[in-house]
N, C-alpha and C positions, 0 to 999 in steps of 0.2 A: 497417712491420714486415717485409712481404714485398715483393720486387720485382715490378715490373709483368709481367716475363717469367714469373715463377713463377705469377702469377694467370692469365695467358693459357694457360699449360700445363695448369693445374688445370682450367679451364673446358672446354678441349678434350677433356680425359680424360673429363669427365662427359658431354659431348655424344656420345661414342662409344657410350654406352648410354642413349639418351634415355628409354626406358620405365622402366628401373630408376631413373634419377635422378628422373623424375617421381613415381614411387610413393613414393620417400623424401621428396621435397619435400611430398607430400600429407600424410604423417604430421605434419610440422612445422606445415603449414598448418591442419590440424585442431586441433592443440594450441593454437596462437596464437589462432585464431578462438574456440575454446572459452573461453579465458581472458576475452577481451573480451565475448563473449556472456553468459556466466554472471554476470560482475560487472555488466554492464549491466542484465540482468534483476533481479538482486538489488538494484541501486540504484533501479530503478524501483518495485519493490515497497516498499522501505524509504521512498522519497519519498512514495508514495501513503499509507502508513500514518501517516507523520509529518503530512501534510496533514490527514487525518481527525482526528488528535488536536489539531492546532493549531486546527482549526475549533471546538473546544470552548473554546479560549482558555487560554493557559498561565497567565494570572493569575486564572483562575476555579477555584472549588471547587464541585462539583455534588453536591447532596444529593437523592437520588432515592427516592421512596416505592415500596415493593414490597408487593404484596398477599401476606400469609402464607398458607400452605396451610390449606385449609378444615378446621375441627375439627368432629368430630361427623358424623352422617349424618342422612338424612331429607330431605324435600322443602322444609323451611323452615329458614333460618339467620338468627338474629337479628342485626341490624346491629351491628358492632363497630368502633370507631375504630381505624384503623391508619395508619401512615405519618407523615410530617412534619406537624406542626400549625402553625398561625399563631402560637400563643404561643411555640413553640420557635423559630420564625423570628425573632420580635420579640426574644427574649432573645439570640439570636446577634448580631443587628444592633446591639443596644444595649450589650452587654457586651464584644465583641471589637473593640478599637480599630483593628486592622489591616484590617478589612473596610470597603471604600468604599461599596459598594452592595449591595442584595439584590433579585434578581429573582424574584418568586413566579409560579409556573405551575400551572395545573390543566387537566387533559386529560380529556375525556369522549367516549366513542364515541356517535355520533348519526347519524341519516339526515337528508339535506338535499334539498330540492326547491325549484323555482322557483314562487313563490306565483302568479305570473301566467300560468302555462302548465302546466295539469294533465297534459298529454301527456308532459312530462318526468318520468320515473320517479325516485322517491327513490333517492339513492346514499348508500352507507355512507361515513363520514368521521370526522373527529376535531374536536370543539369544544374550542378552546383558549382558556382564560382567562389574560390576561397583561397587561402594562403596556407603556408606550411604548418602554422600552428593550429589549423582546424582539427586535425586528427587528435591532438592532445586534449583540446577543450571538449570535444564530443566523445572522447574515449574510444576512438576507432583504432583497430589493431590490424596490422598487415598479416596476411595469411602465410607469410613466408615467400610469396611470389612477387618479385619486383619491389618497388619502393613508393613512398608517397611523394606528393609534390614538394619541390624545393624552390624557395623564393629567388635564389641566385641563378638557377639555370632553366627554369620552366616558364619564365615570364614570356608572353607572346609567342609561345610555341604550342602547336596543336598536339599536345600530349594529354592523357587522362588516366585516372585511377578508377576501377570499377568496384562497385559493391559485390560482395560474394555471391549473392542470389542471381544478380544480373549476369555476372560472369558465367555462372553455371548454365544459364538459359542461352546466352549467345555462343558460348564455346564449350558445349557439353563433352566433346572429345578432343579438344585441342588445347595446347598451351596458349593463353591469351596474350602473353607478353610479345610485343612487337606487332601484333595483329592490329587492324584498324576497325573501328566502329564507325557507322555511317548514320548521319542525322538527316533523313529524307526531307524534313520540313525546311531545313536551311541549306541542304546539300553540302554539309561540312563533314570532313573526315578527322578523326582523332586517333592517334597511335597509343595503345595501351602500354603503360609503364609499370602498373602495379595492380594487385587484387587485394581487397580487404577481407577480413573474416566476417562472417554473417553477424549482424547486430540486431537485437530485438528492437521493435518499435517502442518509442516512449509514449506513455499515455498523456493526455491533456492534463495540464495543471490547472484545475478550476476553469475560470474564464480568461486566464491570463496568457496561456500559451497552448497553441494547438498541438495535437499529437504529431510526432515526427516519425516517418517511416524511412529507414535507411536501406531497404532492401533493394531498390532499383535506382540507386544514385550513380551518376557519373560525375567525378570531380575533375574540374580543370581550374587553372590558375585564374583568379578574378580579373587580372590585367588582360589575359587572353579573352575572357568573356566580354570585357568592355570593348575591346578592339574588334571582335568578331561579330558581336550581336547588338552592340549599342544599348541605348536605354529605352527604346520603344519596342513593345511587344504587340504584334498585329495578329488579330484573330479574324479569320473569314469563315462565315457560315452561309447557310442557304438564305440568300436574299438579304444578308446583313454583313456589316463590316465594322469592327471596333478595334480601337487601339488604346493601349495604356502605357504610361511612361513612369518608370521608377528606377532609381539608381542602386539602391541596396535593399535587400530583403531583411537583413538583420545585422546588428553590430553587437558583438560580445565584448564588453569592456571589462578588463581584469584590474581590480583594485589592488594596490600594493599591500595594504593592511586590511584584513577583514573587518577590523574595528571601524574602519572608515566608510564601510559600505552604506550604511543609512545616510550619512552626511553627504556622501558623493552622489547618491541617488537623488537627493533633494536638489543638488546643484544641476544635475543633468536635466531633471524635469523643468527647473527654472530656465535652463538654456533653451530647451526645445519647445516648451509650451509658451503661450502668449503671456504678456505682462499681467493679465488678469489671473493667470494660473489655470486657465480653462484647458482641460485635456484635449489634445488633438485626436481627431477621429482616425487619422491615418497612421498613428504611432501608438504603440503600447510599451510601457516600461515595466519589465519583469525583474524583481529583486529576489533571487532565491534565498538570500539570507533572511529576509522578512518572511518568505513562505515557510522556511524551516521553523521560525519562532511560532508562527500561526499553527503549523502542523503539530508542534509540541503541545501547544495549548489545546488543540482539537483532540489530540490523542489522550491527553489527561482527562478531558471531560467525557470522552468516549469510554475510557477504561472505568471511570467512576460510574457512568451509566450502566455499563455492562455488569459491573460489580454489584450494584444495587438490585439489578434483575436477578442475578444469581443468589443474592442474599434472600430474596423473597422465597426462592425454593427452599433454602435452609429454614426459613421461618415456617413454611408449611410443614416441613419435616418435624420441627419442634412442636407444632401443634399436634401432629400425629402422635408423638411421644406422650404429650400430656393427656391426650384422649385415651390412649392405650393404658397408661398408668392409673388413671382415674377408674377405668373399668376393672383393672387388676386389683385395686384397693377394695372396691365393692365385692369382688369375688372372694377376697382373702380376708374379709372382715373377721371371720371366726378365728383364723390363724393369728391375726393381730391381737385378738382378745386373749388367746391362750398364752402367747409370748408375754404379754403385759402381766397376766395372772401369775406367771412363774418367775417374775422379777425383771423383765426387760424394761428399760426406761424409754422415755419418748425419744431421746437422741439415738437410741439403738434402732428404733423403728424408722427414723428419718434416714439414718445411715443405710439401712437395708434397701430402702426404695431408691435412694440417691445412687447407690452403687448400680442398681439395675438400669437406671436411665444413663448413667455415665458409660456403663458397658456397652449399651446399645449405640450410643453416640460414638464411642472409640471404634467399634467394629464398622459402623457406617462410614466414619471418617477415613479409616484405613483403606477400606475397599473403594471409597470414593476417590482417593488419591490414586490408587492403581488404575481406576477407570479414567481419571483425568489425564494421566500420563500417556494414554492410548490416543489422545486427541490428534497429534501429528500424523500417526498412522491412519487414523480414521479419515482425516481430510485428504490424504494421498489416495486411500482406497476409493473414496467417493469420487474423487477427480478421475481416477482410472475407469471406474464403472461408467461414468458419464461420457468419457471419451470413447468407450466401446459401444454403448447402447444409446446414448443420447448426445452425439457430437454437435448437433445444431443447437440444442438448448445451451450446451457449454460455450459455444462460439457466441451465442447472443449475450452472454454475461460480460460485464465490464472486465477489462484486462486485469485490473487490480484484484478482482475476485478470482479469475481463472488461475493466476499465478502466485496468489498469496499462500504461504505456508504457515501453519500454526506454530507459534513459538511459545513454549512453556515459560511462564514468568516464575522464576525460582521462589519469589516471595509468596506467590499464591498458594503453594503447598502447605507451609506451616500456617499461614493465615487461615486457610480453609479448614484445616484440621482443628486449630484452636477455636474457631468460631463454632465448629460442630460440637465440640466438647462443652463449650459455654452454653450452647442451645440446649444440650442435654441437662446441664446442671439447672439452668434458669427454668426450663419448662418441667423439670422434675421436682422442683422444690414444693410447689403447691400440692401435688398428689402426696408427696412424702409428709408434709405438714398436716394434711387432712387425715392421713393414716395415723400420725402420732397423737392427734387430738381426740381420737375416738375414746369413749368411755369403755373401759375393760368389761364391765358387767353387761352393758348393751351389746357389745361386740360378741361376748360368749353366747348370748341369747340368739344371735343371728343364725338363721338356717340357710 
């Protein structure tokens, strides 16, 4: 489009005022880097949220029991059955053909200690009654020590599998396999048959599913839990006594075909809820498939919003280019008059000033891309510095913020560069046109 000589002349003109050119380039640099950074952070957050939802299984439907608000007052509350029952679970499994399997789960808060070492203080944890398929659904992995529960040999037997962190606390210097843990509140003993790898806690999914911490879990077969602990949980406090009765904490229903998930979820809700369709206060139905679709929509809106914010930075950089070029045109009025007097046409003047704005935009865009590519390293460095000097502030942040990594969006690189060049051209046209429209005689008279 432009000759080499015109390019050389334009670059030389910019180098006559290096500080002015540098500050103009800085505006484009910030705009391009902002586009890449904001989209990278948005992509990282979206990816992390998607991973958390996918961890629940897109082909799963989760029915979770919730304790309703206590009714009445006083130090005693009679046990009242709430939540999902075994009968309801059996009805769903036997009547809904699209469901392939049902995983029943019951969770109870308990204290655990090592029966062979009284010096180990009891630690609060969670006793989880489940079946063989629980490890697969929740993506638990064995540490290589022992095995997980089996439905054919561990039913109604006092054996358990320990979470990795709990095992390290109870058995810091011993092999836990074959040892017994003790539950002081119920005076029960369970023999350890396996240890799991440590697993990070899952964040809460909106208001649908509470956060899950797997670090202090003890897993026993759900049939053993039914036989040993029953359905009533009794809590005694200072001057008070309360009891609650529930059968299942959760049921994870695996659908045969992921395309049937929405329809199956509607049938489950119709089965569990009242004829009027009113939601039950003691049950929540979580559909990860629907959450994934919502997350994709939210991510798209978030990325668009972040992109618009970054585009404002580029707009400001473009205004800076126009401002500088208008000042340059005024300063070089006499030069423009001399060029017109010796035969330069208006298009030659337009080309000269457009080349200068494009050169500024290209340099700013190229350096902005390099700065944008440093986003993942900058995020990691910021997290490291906060871990060293401000750990409390870091711990107070949501988990999705603490663990999110910036992910460069490949499309953002050419997009940001092209936008920067377009900004240079668009905001450079007016100063170039103004320079070309000058009257040569009046320009020569300019001092």
